[in-house]
Every structure is written in C-alpha cells, then in structure tokens.
N, C-alpha and C positions, 0 to 999 in steps of 0.2 A: 577103708578096709584094706589091709595089706595081704598080699599073696606072694609066696616065693615062686614066681612064675614069670619067666622072661617073655611070655606071650601075652602079657597084660597090656591092653591098649586103651588109653583114655579117649573119650569122645563125647559128643553131644547128641542127644536123641533128636532126630530130624523128622521122623514120621512114626505113627502108630496106626495100624489098620486092624480093626476088630472083625472077627468071624466066629460066631458061635462061642465056644468056650476057650478059643485061642486068639492070640493077638500076634501080629508081625511087627517087630520093632526094628527100625533102621537107625543105626548108630554111625555117625560120621566122625572119623578120626582125623581127617585132613581133607582139604578140597579134593573132590572126586575120589576119595577113598572111604568106603563105608562097608559095613556088614549088616546083614539082617539076621534076626533070631526069632524063632517062634517060641512064645512063652504062654503059659496059661493066664487067663484073666485074673486068677487069684494071685499068681506071682507078680503080675503087672501092678496090682493094687498093693500087695505087700511091700514091694520095692519102691512104690510111689513114683514109678517112671512117668514122666511127662515130657511133651515136646519142649525142647529148649533146655532140658535138664542135663546134668552131667552124669555119666555112667562109665563103666569099664566093660570092654569085651575081653573075656578070658578065653583065648583061642587055643584049643588043643587039636591034635590030629583028627579026632573023631567028633568034636562038638565045640560049640561056642556058648559061653555062659556070660550073662550080664550081671554086673554088680554095681553097687553104689559106694562112694567113699565115706 
C-alpha cells in the first residue's frame, strides 16, 4: 500500500499484547527504535498482524496508524 506521506516507517511486528477489545502492537523500525499502537482486535484480525510480520507505521503529529504492504 502506498501513501504520499514522508512519515511512513516500515518495520517488523515485535509484540502484541491483548486486553479486552483492544491490543497493543509494538513495531520495530530499527534496533532500539520502535513505536506502539493501540488497535481494536477487529483491526488486528482484519490487517492480519502477527509477530514477525511486516507492517508500516504512519506517523502523524496526532496519531500513529499501522498498515500492511
């Protein structure tokens, strides 16, 4: 998926922690550089996010969005 966004960072899903209807996803872009995003379990399943999978962090001043290629 292509975005016209200079704040698009590719990475690897390193951790997923579930809590009720939400999940916390940790995406590592480089050694010791990672971001965490809170997503609904429905979004997690729809995107097919899994530990070790590739994803993108779309970082904006007010939010972080995860996406797949």
